[in-house]
matplotlib code that plots the C-alpha trace (Angstrom):
import matplotlib.pyplot as plt

x = [-8.3, -5.1, -4.4, -0.8, 0.8, 4.5, 5.7, 9.3, 11.5, 13.6, 17.2, 16.2, 14.8, 12.2, 8.8, 5.4, 2.1, -1.1, -4.0, -7.4, -8.5, -5.8, -4.4, -0.7, 1.1, 4.8, 7.1, 9.9, 12.9, 13.1, 10.8, 10.9, 11.7, 10.7, 8.3, 8.0, 4.8, 4.9, 2.3, 2.0, 0.9, 1.2, 3.9, 5.9, 5.1, 7.3, 6.0, 7.6, 6.4, 5.4, 5.3, 1.5, 0.2, -2.2, -1.3, -3.7, -1.7, -3.2, -1.3, -1.3, -1.5, 1.5, 0.3, 3.5, 5.4, 2.6, 1.1, -2.4, -3.6, -7.2, -8.1, -11.1, -11.4, -10.2, -6.9, -5.9, -6.3, -3.6, -4.5, -1.5, 1.5, 4.9, 7.1, 10.8, 14.3, 17.6, 20.6, 19.9, 16.4, 12.9, 10.1, 6.8, 7.3, 10.3, 10.5, 11.9, 12.3, 9.6, 11.8, 12.5, 8.8, 7.6, 4.3, 3.0, 4.2, 2.4, -1.0, -0.5, 0.2, -3.0, -5.1, -3.6, -4.2, -7.9, -8.3, -6.8, -9.2, -12.1, -10.9, -10.3, -13.9, -15.2, -13.2, -14.5, -18.0, -17.2, -15.4, -18.6, -20.4, -18.2, -18.2, -14.9, -13.4, -9.6, -7.9, -4.6, -2.0, 1.9, 4.7, 6.1, 3.9, 5.8, 8.9, 10.1, 13.8, 14.0, 12.7, 14.2, 13.5, 12.6, 14.4, 12.7, 13.8, 10.4, 9.3, 5.8, 4.2, 1.2, 0.9, -1.8, -1.2, -1.8, -4.6, -2.6, -4.0, -0.5, 2.5, 4.3, 8.2, 9.0, 12.8, 14.0, 17.4, 18.8, 21.8, 22.7, 25.1, 28.1, 27.4, 26.4, 23.7, 21.4, 18.2, 15.0, 12.5, 8.8, 5.8, 2.7, -0.3, -3.5, -6.7, -10.4, -12.7, -14.8, -13.1, -13.1, -9.8, -8.9, -6.0, -4.7, -1.6, 0.5, 0.3, -1.1, 0.0, -2.5, -4.4, -3.8, -6.6, -6.4, -8.1, -8.6, -9.6, -11.8, -11.7, -13.8, -11.9, -14.0, -12.5, -15.6, -15.5, -18.6, -20.5, -22.4, -22.0, -24.5, -24.5, -23.6, -20.3, -19.7, -16.9, -16.6, -14.3, -14.6, -18.3, -19.3, -20.2, -18.5, -20.0, -22.6, -24.0, -25.2, -23.0, -23.3, -20.2, -18.5, -14.9, -14.2, -15.2, -13.5, -14.1, -12.5, -13.8, -12.0, -11.2, -9.3, -6.8, -8.3, -6.3, -3.0, -3.6, -4.9, -8.0, -10.0, -11.3, -12.8, -14.3, -17.3, -19.0, -22.4, -23.6, -27.4, -27.5, -26.0, -22.1, -19.9, -16.3, -14.5, -11.0, -10.0, -7.0, -5.9, -3.7, -1.5, -1.6, 1.2, 1.5, 2.8, 6.7, 9.7, 10.6, 13.3, 14.2, 15.1, 16.3, 18.1, 19.4, 20.6, 21.1, 18.9, 20.8, 19.3, 19.8, 18.3, 14.6, 13.6, 10.8, 9.5, 7.1, 5.5, 4.9, 2.2, 1.3, 4.1, 4.3, 7.1, 8.0, 9.5, 11.2, 13.1, 15.1, 17.3, 19.0, 21.2, 20.0, 17.0, 18.7, 21.1, 18.2, 16.7, 20.1, 19.7, 16.3, 17.4, 20.1, 18.1, 15.3, 17.6, 16.6, 19.5, 22.0, 25.6, 28.5, 29.1, 25.2, 25.1, 27.9, 26.3, 22.8, 24.6, 26.2, 22.7, 21.1, 23.6, 23.1, 19.3, 19.9, 22.5, 19.9, 17.1, 19.1, 20.1, 16.6, 15.7, 13.9, 14.4, 14.4, 14.9, 17.1, 18.9, 17.0, 18.0, 21.7, 22.9, 21.8, 23.7, 27.0, 26.3, 26.1, 29.2, 31.4, 30.4, 31.2, 34.7, 36.7, 39.8, 42.1, 39.9, 38.8, 35.5, 34.2, 31.0, 28.8, 29.2, 32.5, 34.1, 37.9, 37.5, 38.6, 37.7, 39.9, 37.9, 34.7, 36.7, 38.0, 34.6, 33.1, 35.9, 34.9, 31.0, 31.8, 34.3, 31.2, 29.0, 31.5, 32.1, 28.2, 28.5, 27.6, 29.7, 31.7, 33.5, 35.7, 39.1, 42.0, 44.6, 45.9, 45.7, 47.7, 50.4, 50.2, 50.4, 52.3, 55.6, 55.4, 59.0, 60.1, 60.6, 57.2, 55.9, 53.6, 50.7, 47.9, 45.2, 47.6, 46.9, 43.0, 43.5, 46.2, 43.8, 40.9, 43.2, 44.4, 40.7, 40.6, 43.8, 45.6, 49.2, 51.6, 54.5, 52.2, 55.2, 57.5, 54.5, 53.9, 57.8, 57.6, 54.2, 54.4, 57.7, 55.7, 52.8, 55.1, 56.7, 53.1, 52.4, 55.8, 55.1, 51.6, 53.3, 55.9, 53.0, 51.3, 54.3, 54.9, 51.3, 49.4, 46.1, 46.8, 45.3, 47.2, 45.6, 45.0, 46.4, 45.0, 42.8, 45.8, 47.8, 44.9, 44.4, 48.2, 48.2, 45.2, 47.3, 50.1, 47.9, 46.9, 49.8, 52.5, 50.8, 52.0, 50.6, 49.5, 47.7, 50.1, 50.0, 46.3, 45.9, 46.9, 44.2, 41.4, 39.3, 36.4, 33.2, 30.9, 28.5, 31.5, 31.7, 35.0, 36.2, 39.2, 40.7, 44.0, 42.4, 43.5, 41.3, 40.1, 40.1, 37.9, 34.7, 35.3, 38.3, 36.1, 36.2, 33.3, 35.0, 38.2, 36.5, 35.1, 38.7, 40.2, 37.1, 38.1, 41.8, 41.0, 38.4, 41.6, 43.8, 43.6, 44.8, 41.9, 38.9, 37.2, 36.5, 34.6, 31.1, 32.0, 33.0, 29.7, 28.0, 30.0, 29.3, 25.7, 25.5, 27.0, 23.6, 22.2, 24.2, 22.8, 24.5, 24.8, 24.9, 28.9, 28.6, 25.4, 27.0, 30.5, 28.9, 26.7, 29.4, 31.7, 29.4, 26.3, 28.2, 29.3, 26.0, 24.1, 26.7, 26.1, 22.6, 20.8, 17.7, 18.0, 16.3, 16.0, 15.5, 12.4, 11.1, 8.2, 6.5, 3.8, 2.0, 0.2, 1.0, 1.0, 2.7, 5.9, 7.7, 9.4, 9.7, 11.5, 11.4, 8.8, 7.3, 5.0, 3.7, 3.0, 0.6, 0.3, 0.7, 1.3, 4.1, 5.8, 7.9, 10.6, 12.4, 14.3, 15.1, 17.8, 21.6, 21.4, 21.7, 18.8, 18.8, 16.0, 15.4, 13.2, 12.6, 10.4, 9.8, 8.8, 7.5, 8.5, 7.0, 8.9, 12.6, 15.3, 18.9, 22.0, 25.5, 26.4, 24.0, 21.5, 18.9, 16.9, 14.5, 13.1, 10.9, 10.4, 7.2, 4.8, 1.9, 2.7, 1.0, 0.0, 1.8, 4.8, 8.0, 9.6, 12.8, 13.0, 16.4, 17.8, 20.5, 22.6, 25.1, 27.8, 29.1, 31.5, 34.1, 33.7, 30.6, 30.9, 28.4, 25.6, 22.0, 19.6, 16.0, 14.0, 10.1, 8.2, 4.5, 1.9, 0.5, 4.0, 5.7, 9.4, 10.0, 13.0, 15.3, 18.9, 22.0, 24.3, 27.6, 29.9, 32.1, 29.4, 26.9, 27.7, 24.4, 20.5, 17.5, 14.1, 11.0, 7.3, 7.2, 10.8, 14.3, 17.2, 20.6, 23.9, 27.2, 30.4, 32.2, 30.9, 33.8, 32.5, 30.7, 27.7, 26.1, 23.0, 21.0, 18.1, 15.2, 13.2, 9.3, 6.4, 3.0, 0.2, -2.8, -4.4, -4.9, -3.2, -0.5, 2.0, 5.6, 7.4, 10.7, 13.8, 16.0, 19.9, 21.6, 25.0, 24.1, 26.1, 25.3, 21.6, 21.4, 23.5, 20.7, 18.8, 15.7, 13.7, 10.1, 7.5, 5.0, 1.8, 1.9, -0.8, -0.9, -3.4, -4.6, -3.1, -5.2, -6.4, -9.1, -6.8, -5.7, -9.4, -10.2, -7.6, -8.4, -12.0, -10.7]
y = [365.2, 364.8, 368.0, 368.7, 366.4, 367.2, 368.7, 369.0, 369.7, 366.8, 367.4, 370.8, 371.8, 373.8, 372.8, 373.2, 371.4, 370.9, 373.3, 372.3, 371.1, 369.2, 372.0, 373.2, 376.0, 376.7, 378.4, 376.1, 378.1, 376.1, 373.4, 370.0, 369.6, 366.4, 367.1, 364.4, 363.9, 362.1, 361.6, 359.1, 355.9, 356.3, 355.5, 358.4, 359.6, 361.2, 363.6, 366.0, 369.5, 371.2, 374.9, 376.1, 372.6, 371.5, 368.2, 365.7, 363.5, 360.2, 358.5, 354.7, 353.4, 351.7, 348.4, 346.7, 349.0, 349.2, 347.0, 348.0, 349.1, 350.2, 353.0, 351.8, 354.7, 352.4, 351.5, 349.9, 346.5, 345.1, 343.5, 341.8, 340.7, 342.7, 340.2, 340.3, 339.2, 340.6, 338.7, 335.9, 337.3, 336.7, 338.9, 337.3, 334.8, 334.3, 335.3, 333.5, 334.2, 333.5, 331.0, 328.8, 328.6, 325.1, 324.5, 323.5, 326.7, 328.5, 326.8, 327.5, 331.2, 331.4, 329.7, 332.3, 335.1, 334.0, 333.7, 337.2, 338.4, 336.9, 338.3, 341.8, 342.0, 340.9, 343.3, 346.0, 345.1, 345.3, 348.7, 350.2, 349.2, 351.3, 354.9, 356.5, 359.4, 359.8, 362.4, 360.0, 361.2, 360.7, 360.8, 357.5, 354.3, 351.7, 351.0, 347.5, 347.3, 343.8, 341.6, 338.0, 335.3, 331.8, 328.8, 329.3, 332.9, 334.5, 337.1, 338.4, 341.2, 343.2, 346.8, 349.8, 352.1, 356.0, 357.4, 359.2, 358.4, 358.1, 356.0, 354.6, 353.9, 350.7, 349.9, 346.7, 346.2, 342.6, 341.1, 337.4, 335.7, 336.3, 339.9, 340.1, 342.8, 343.8, 346.0, 345.7, 348.5, 348.5, 350.7, 350.2, 352.6, 353.3, 354.2, 353.7, 352.8, 356.1, 358.4, 362.2, 364.0, 367.7, 369.6, 372.3, 374.1, 372.3, 375.5, 379.1, 382.4, 384.6, 386.8, 384.5, 384.1, 380.7, 378.3, 374.6, 372.0, 369.2, 366.2, 363.2, 360.3, 357.6, 354.3, 352.4, 352.2, 353.3, 354.3, 357.5, 359.1, 361.5, 362.9, 365.9, 367.5, 369.4, 371.8, 372.4, 374.4, 373.1, 373.0, 375.7, 374.7, 376.8, 375.2, 372.6, 371.6, 368.5, 366.8, 364.6, 363.2, 360.3, 360.1, 362.7, 366.0, 368.7, 372.3, 375.0, 377.1, 380.3, 380.4, 382.8, 382.2, 384.4, 383.7, 382.0, 378.6, 376.0, 375.1, 372.0, 371.5, 368.5, 367.7, 365.2, 363.4, 361.7, 359.5, 359.2, 355.7, 356.8, 355.9, 358.5, 359.3, 362.2, 363.7, 366.1, 368.0, 370.3, 373.1, 375.1, 379.0, 380.6, 384.1, 387.1, 388.1, 386.6, 385.9, 388.0, 387.4, 390.2, 389.7, 391.3, 390.0, 391.9, 392.0, 393.7, 395.9, 397.8, 401.3, 400.0, 400.2, 398.4, 399.5, 396.9, 398.2, 396.2, 397.7, 397.5, 394.0, 392.5, 389.8, 390.3, 387.8, 388.7, 386.5, 387.2, 384.5, 384.0, 380.8, 380.8, 377.5, 378.7, 380.6, 377.6, 375.4, 377.7, 377.2, 373.5, 373.6, 375.8, 373.3, 370.3, 371.7, 373.4, 372.5, 372.7, 370.0, 370.3, 368.6, 371.4, 371.5, 367.9, 368.0, 370.8, 369.2, 366.2, 368.5, 369.8, 366.4, 365.2, 368.4, 367.9, 364.6, 365.7, 368.5, 366.2, 363.5, 366.4, 366.8, 363.0, 362.6, 360.1, 361.2, 359.1, 360.6, 357.6, 357.4, 360.9, 360.6, 357.5, 358.4, 361.8, 359.9, 357.4, 360.2, 362.1, 359.0, 358.1, 361.8, 361.4, 362.1, 360.6, 362.7, 361.5, 364.8, 366.5, 369.2, 371.6, 369.1, 365.3, 363.9, 366.3, 366.6, 370.3, 369.8, 372.5, 372.3, 374.1, 372.1, 369.0, 370.0, 370.7, 367.5, 365.5, 367.2, 366.3, 362.9, 362.7, 364.0, 361.1, 358.5, 360.0, 359.6, 355.9, 355.9, 353.8, 355.7, 353.9, 356.5, 356.1, 358.2, 356.0, 358.6, 361.5, 359.5, 358.9, 362.5, 364.2, 361.6, 363.3, 367.0, 367.9, 370.8, 369.4, 368.2, 371.8, 373.6, 375.5, 377.1, 374.3, 371.8, 373.5, 372.9, 369.4, 368.5, 370.2, 367.8, 364.8, 365.5, 365.4, 361.9, 361.0, 360.1, 359.3, 362.0, 364.2, 367.2, 369.1, 368.7, 369.8, 373.0, 373.9, 374.0, 375.7, 378.5, 380.1, 379.6, 381.9, 384.3, 384.8, 385.5, 387.9, 389.7, 389.7, 391.5, 394.1, 394.9, 395.7, 397.6, 399.7, 400.7, 401.5, 403.4, 402.5, 398.6, 396.6, 393.2, 390.0, 388.1, 384.6, 384.5, 381.5, 379.5, 380.8, 379.7, 376.4, 375.6, 377.0, 374.8, 371.6, 372.6, 373.3, 369.6, 367.8, 369.5, 370.7, 374.1, 377.4, 379.3, 382.0, 384.5, 383.9, 384.3, 387.2, 390.1, 389.3, 389.1, 392.2, 393.5, 395.0, 397.8, 395.0, 393.3, 390.6, 389.4, 388.3, 387.4, 389.7, 391.0, 394.1, 392.6, 391.8, 388.1, 387.2, 384.2, 384.6, 381.1, 382.8, 385.8, 387.2, 384.8, 381.7, 382.9, 383.7, 380.2, 378.6, 380.8, 380.2, 376.3, 377.4, 379.8, 377.2, 374.9, 377.6, 378.5, 382.0, 382.8, 380.5, 383.2, 384.9, 381.8, 383.4, 386.8, 384.9, 383.2, 386.6, 388.0, 384.6, 384.8, 388.2, 387.6, 385.6, 389.1, 389.4, 386.3, 382.8, 380.4, 376.7, 376.7, 379.3, 377.9, 374.4, 375.6, 377.7, 374.8, 372.3, 374.4, 376.1, 373.7, 371.1, 373.9, 375.4, 372.1, 371.4, 374.9, 375.8, 376.9, 378.9, 382.8, 384.9, 388.6, 389.6, 390.8, 392.4, 394.8, 395.0, 397.6, 398.2, 395.1, 393.1, 394.5, 392.5, 391.9, 388.8, 386.5, 383.5, 383.0, 382.4, 385.1, 385.0, 387.7, 387.9, 391.3, 391.9, 395.1, 398.3, 396.6, 397.7, 396.4, 398.5, 396.2, 397.3, 395.2, 395.4, 393.3, 392.5, 389.4, 390.1, 388.7, 388.2, 389.2, 388.8, 390.3, 388.2, 388.8, 387.3, 389.8, 389.4, 392.0, 392.6, 395.8, 395.8, 395.7, 396.5, 396.6, 397.6, 394.0, 392.8, 394.1, 391.5, 392.1, 389.4, 389.3, 387.2, 387.3, 389.1, 389.7, 388.0, 384.3, 381.9, 378.7, 375.8, 378.0, 377.4, 380.7, 381.2, 383.2, 384.9, 386.5, 389.0, 389.1, 391.8, 391.4, 394.6, 393.9, 391.2, 388.5, 386.9, 383.2, 380.4, 382.4, 381.4, 382.3, 381.6, 382.1, 381.6, 380.5, 381.8, 378.9, 378.8, 377.3, 374.1, 373.4, 372.9, 371.1, 371.0, 371.2, 371.1, 373.6, 373.1, 376.1, 378.4, 380.7, 377.7, 374.3, 373.2, 373.8, 372.2, 372.4, 372.8, 373.2, 376.9, 377.9, 377.0, 377.3, 377.9, 377.7, 379.4, 378.8, 382.0, 385.0, 387.8, 391.3, 391.2, 390.5, 386.9, 385.3, 382.3, 380.7, 378.7, 377.0, 377.4, 375.8, 378.1, 375.7, 377.2, 380.7, 383.3, 386.0, 385.0, 386.7, 386.2, 386.4, 388.5, 386.8, 386.9, 386.5, 386.0, 384.8, 381.3, 382.0, 385.6, 386.1, 389.7, 390.3, 390.1, 391.9, 391.2, 392.7, 393.6, 391.2, 391.6, 390.2, 388.1, 386.8, 383.5, 383.6, 380.8, 380.3, 381.9, 378.6, 380.4, 380.5, 377.1, 375.6, 377.9, 376.3, 373.0, 373.8, 374.8]
z = [-1.2, 1.1, 3.3, 4.1, 1.4, 1.0, -2.5, -2.9, -5.8, -6.3, -5.1, -3.4, -0.1, -1.9, -1.4, -0.1, 1.2, -0.1, 1.3, 2.7, -0.7, -1.8, -4.1, -4.1, -6.2, -6.4, -8.6, -10.5, -11.7, -14.8, -16.6, -16.3, -12.4, -10.8, -8.1, -5.3, -3.4, 0.1, 2.5, 5.7, 4.6, 0.9, -1.5, -2.6, -6.1, -8.5, -11.4, -13.8, -13.7, -17.2, -17.2, -17.2, -16.8, -14.1, -12.2, -10.9, -8.6, -7.1, -4.2, -3.7, -0.1, 0.8, 1.9, 2.0, 4.4, 6.7, 9.4, 10.7, 14.0, 14.4, 16.8, 19.0, 21.5, 24.4, 23.0, 19.8, 18.2, 16.0, 12.8, 12.2, 14.0, 13.5, 12.0, 11.0, 12.1, 13.4, 14.2, 16.2, 17.4, 15.6, 16.0, 15.1, 12.6, 10.3, 6.8, 3.6, -0.1, -2.5, -4.6, -1.6, -0.3, -0.5, -1.9, 1.4, 2.9, 0.1, 0.8, 4.5, 3.6, 1.5, 4.2, 6.7, 4.4, 3.8, 7.7, 8.2, 5.5, 7.6, 10.7, 9.2, 7.9, 11.3, 12.9, 10.8, 11.5, 15.1, 14.9, 13.1, 16.2, 18.5, 19.5, 20.5, 22.0, 21.4, 23.8, 25.0, 22.7, 22.7, 20.5, 22.0, 21.2, 23.5, 24.9, 25.8, 26.9, 28.5, 26.2, 25.9, 23.1, 23.9, 22.3, 19.1, 18.9, 19.5, 22.1, 22.6, 24.6, 24.9, 24.5, 24.1, 21.5, 22.1, 20.4, 17.7, 14.0, 12.6, 11.3, 13.9, 13.1, 15.2, 15.8, 17.0, 18.8, 19.4, 20.7, 21.1, 23.8, 21.3, 21.3, 17.6, 17.2, 14.7, 14.1, 12.2, 11.3, 10.4, 10.1, 12.0, 10.6, 13.0, 11.6, 11.9, 8.8, 9.5, 11.8, 12.7, 12.8, 14.7, 13.7, 16.0, 16.8, 19.4, 21.4, 21.4, 22.9, 24.8, 22.3, 19.3, 16.8, 15.1, 13.0, 13.8, 11.3, 11.3, 8.9, 8.4, 6.7, 5.0, 4.2, 3.4, -0.4, -2.4, 0.9, 1.2, 4.5, 6.3, 9.8, 12.0, 13.0, 16.0, 17.3, 21.0, 23.3, 26.7, 27.2, 24.7, 21.0, 18.4, 15.3, 14.6, 10.9, 8.9, 6.3, 3.6, 1.8, -0.2, 0.2, 2.9, 4.4, 6.0, 7.8, 9.8, 12.6, 14.1, 17.8, 19.9, 23.0, 25.6, 28.9, 29.3, 30.7, 28.4, 26.1, 25.6, 22.0, 20.5, 17.1, 17.1, 13.9, 14.6, 11.6, 11.2, 12.5, 15.9, 15.1, 16.8, 16.5, 18.2, 18.8, 21.8, 22.3, 25.3, 23.8, 26.3, 26.1, 26.9, 28.3, 25.9, 26.4, 27.4, 31.1, 32.9, 36.4, 38.7, 42.3, 45.4, 48.7, 51.5, 55.2, 57.6, 60.1, 63.1, 61.2, 58.0, 56.7, 53.5, 51.5, 48.8, 46.1, 43.4, 40.2, 37.6, 36.4, 38.8, 41.3, 44.0, 46.5, 49.9, 52.4, 55.7, 57.3, 60.2, 58.5, 55.7, 55.1, 53.5, 50.9, 50.0, 49.6, 47.2, 45.3, 45.6, 44.2, 41.4, 40.6, 40.7, 38.4, 35.7, 32.3, 30.1, 30.9, 29.6, 31.2, 33.6, 34.5, 35.0, 37.6, 39.2, 39.3, 40.9, 43.6, 44.2, 44.5, 46.8, 48.8, 49.0, 50.2, 52.9, 53.8, 54.1, 56.3, 58.5, 59.4, 59.8, 56.8, 54.0, 50.4, 47.2, 44.8, 43.6, 40.6, 39.6, 40.9, 39.2, 35.5, 35.8, 37.3, 34.1, 31.7, 33.1, 33.1, 29.7, 28.2, 29.3, 26.1, 24.8, 27.3, 30.4, 30.6, 29.6, 27.2, 27.3, 25.5, 25.1, 24.8, 22.2, 22.4, 22.9, 26.5, 29.2, 32.2, 34.6, 33.8, 34.2, 37.5, 38.6, 37.0, 38.8, 42.3, 41.9, 41.0, 44.1, 46.2, 44.8, 45.6, 49.3, 49.5, 48.8, 44.9, 42.8, 40.3, 37.5, 36.4, 34.2, 35.6, 34.3, 31.8, 34.1, 36.8, 34.5, 33.0, 36.5, 38.5, 38.1, 36.9, 35.5, 34.0, 30.5, 30.2, 29.7, 32.4, 31.8, 34.2, 33.5, 35.0, 38.4, 38.1, 37.3, 39.8, 42.7, 41.5, 41.3, 44.9, 46.1, 44.5, 46.5, 43.3, 44.1, 42.7, 44.0, 44.7, 46.7, 43.6, 41.2, 43.6, 43.6, 39.8, 39.5, 42.0, 40.1, 36.8, 38.3, 39.6, 36.2, 34.7, 37.2, 36.9, 33.1, 34.0, 36.1, 33.7, 31.1, 33.6, 34.6, 30.6, 30.2, 33.1, 31.4, 31.4, 34.4, 35.1, 34.9, 38.0, 38.9, 42.2, 41.9, 40.7, 43.6, 46.2, 44.4, 45.0, 48.8, 49.5, 48.1, 50.2, 53.3, 53.0, 51.7, 53.6, 56.8, 55.7, 57.4, 54.3, 56.4, 55.9, 52.3, 52.1, 54.5, 52.2, 49.9, 52.5, 52.4, 54.3, 53.0, 54.5, 55.9, 57.6, 55.0, 54.0, 50.6, 48.7, 46.0, 44.4, 42.9, 39.3, 36.2, 35.5, 32.0, 32.5, 34.7, 36.4, 38.4, 39.7, 43.1, 44.3, 43.3, 44.8, 48.0, 48.2, 47.8, 50.4, 52.7, 52.4, 53.5, 56.5, 58.1, 58.5, 59.7, 63.4, 63.1, 60.4, 60.9, 63.2, 59.7, 58.7, 59.4, 57.7, 54.5, 54.8, 55.0, 51.8, 49.7, 50.4, 49.4, 45.8, 45.1, 44.8, 41.6, 40.4, 40.8, 37.7, 38.1, 38.6, 41.2, 43.0, 43.1, 44.3, 46.9, 48.0, 48.1, 50.1, 52.7, 53.2, 55.3, 57.8, 58.0, 58.5, 61.4, 63.0, 62.3, 65.4, 66.5, 67.4, 70.0, 70.8, 67.3, 65.5, 62.5, 62.2, 58.8, 57.5, 54.5, 52.8, 56.1, 59.8, 62.4, 64.5, 63.4, 65.9, 64.2, 60.9, 57.9, 57.0, 53.5, 51.7, 48.1, 46.9, 43.8, 41.6, 43.5, 47.0, 49.2, 52.3, 54.9, 56.8, 59.8, 62.4, 66.1, 67.8, 67.4, 65.1, 61.3, 59.2, 55.5, 53.3, 49.4, 46.9, 43.7, 40.8, 37.2, 34.6, 31.0, 28.8, 25.0, 24.5, 23.1, 25.9, 24.3, 26.4, 26.2, 25.5, 22.8, 20.4, 18.5, 15.6, 14.1, 10.5, 8.5, 4.7, 5.4, 8.4, 6.2, 6.1, 3.6, 4.9, 3.1, 2.1, 4.1, 5.4, 7.3, 10.5, 10.9, 14.2, 13.8, 16.9, 17.3, 20.1, 21.3, 23.9, 24.4, 26.9, 25.6, 26.7, 27.0, 25.4, 25.1, 22.5, 23.0, 19.8, 20.0, 17.2, 16.2, 17.2, 13.8, 12.5, 12.7, 11.9, 8.2, 9.4, 12.3, 11.1, 13.5, 12.7, 14.2, 13.7, 15.4, 16.4, 17.3, 19.2, 20.1, 19.6, 21.1, 19.6, 21.6, 20.2, 21.4, 20.9, 19.6, 21.9, 20.3, 22.3, 21.4, 23.5, 22.5, 20.6, 19.9, 19.0, 15.8, 14.1, 13.7, 12.0, 13.2, 11.1, 12.2, 9.1, 9.7, 8.0, 8.5, 8.8, 10.5, 9.2, 11.9, 13.9, 16.0, 18.8, 17.9, 21.2, 21.8, 21.1, 24.1, 24.5, 27.8, 29.3, 30.4, 33.8, 34.1, 32.9, 33.9, 30.9, 28.1, 25.6, 23.3, 20.6, 20.6, 20.3, 17.4, 15.6, 12.3, 10.1, 8.5, 5.4, 3.1, -0.2, -3.0, -4.9, -7.2, -10.3, -9.9, -9.8, -12.7, -14.7, -13.7, -14.9, -18.3]

ax = plt.figure().add_subplot(projection="3d")
ax.plot(x, y, z, "-o")
ax.set_aspect("equal")
plt.show()
């Protein structure tokens, strides 16, 4: 029987898969539906469904579409060559039509066929003497990007296939000297004449109880097979039995994921004559719950004692440093390791890599980051849209001006570091070369104008500033008028735009703008200096922290204000306590790191005493401690120099955590799922507050399920999604107050009890704004095939 054969109602998405015995059952809305049966390596079969009828379906091997690769345990041996043609490129031998084949060519083909059959028979005999363990599995068989044909149009290469028993889809792309292109596709099937196959979930969650399947496939026509099978987990044997069969054999065994790490499971078949075949998989075991990060950052003063307490099932990292560089290095590591790469995050990662290179060079160490930096530059330049700017993802025409300015600054940093940046700015040069009143003005012009000034693009910046400053004042006056008429109205801030214009004016016209900036500089209780006008910011990318970074660049070049530089550094660093997103982290690193590297140095006369889990007096920094469940640490300082301390923990939660911003609910059609019957997981997200921008939704899937399909849903509420084996991540650019639904189509495959981890929603740039539902258990049961078999016997 064929296990997992796809059965779909033609013209619909309704379907199922066959069970362990090749049986299937499904409801059809009407009689006469056409059913499509599909299985890897076999021709698709179509059959009409008659109400109440029992169907016996036999699939024919698709020998014309498949080349064959035989698994030998130490690699794969090709039975026939991959042949075909693309424009100007020959792969293997060229093909011709049957009508045009000369008699001599037919004889040669017959001889060649006879030779292949003899070779195949010899190969089968050799294979039957080989014992093999397959454990090297991969989704990619080979990748050959630099192949050149010879004068006959032929190219050859050798490769070793992974151990997967599957059908490989091979795609050949070719181009000739005239830039003519073409493609050729071919399928390659891997198999052994007598082989053991192991089917397992791709991952498990701690505590899951699953079922794994062992199958023996016999392609030796008419031969009776007898031997023994064995399931093992690590070195422990789960099941061993003697078997006897003709066409094939399958069996199951239950297993439990005890600890979060990984488990190795194998399935071995030994024939009576000693021939063996075995498959082995290592399955990752994930911990239960969704992961939330919580952290604090502060300054140790003489009068301050800090107590750090680790809760139950919690691990807390404590660090004390006298050098801000340590904190910024953490941000660099965060940027270079960030997983989700939209255009802004590509630019932020580029800044992080450039900063890491600069940091290591300051220590006299060489670091190889070119292989990471150059592809990011290439992707960003290729993602420029037709307006020569950028959107959130790809090269969409939905331009984001603040992101575009951020990307332009990152690419300029790369160019200044010596990397070639092929960037087309011709259109922007024309657009901003002469800013005129009749051209029309908008706030976004200021971001782009500032970035173009950093690129040293020739333009009449002074005239542009003379036009844009009154424009900003008019907007401020309008907000003030609204506030005067309504005492509850809080006016919008345009401080970011004013600061950017002042910075251009400072550099272009050598104007002292200190008096303009000074009224907005404020001092906090810890002597940190920040820049704020007390108004509300409509966009988070223009918040107090970003305004302070722009002001920092201005004051360090102003003789009357440069003494405040260190105070502003302290404030900027403390904003990390509220959590830096990639944009804020990269902006802080790009603005402050160079100054810190230039002025870094040691300290003396300052010490820290710690008690609790650790007892010592600390004179050299940084100091690090790890607190496990129930541990505590008391920290006190002596000396005049300020010290920085950070407390950081990662928490996994299974209980629901709602917030003032979001509420998450998850529904399946039922808690007990049936193997082979598709099901839809639905996430209902309630947005309760305004300002939900750049929302990230992580939707875990049960380990016993795979994806029934992987739809890409572009809509107002969803701009991008990415499928991982353990979860689907959905991105939404902006979600107004309301209720939204997102669906993930699943196909239950392996019976057992599984954990459905909580679904988490968070703002990508403010992850502390989050919510999650409660995790729960679900069951996947086997389809009841008793009634089907009874009808078949009748």
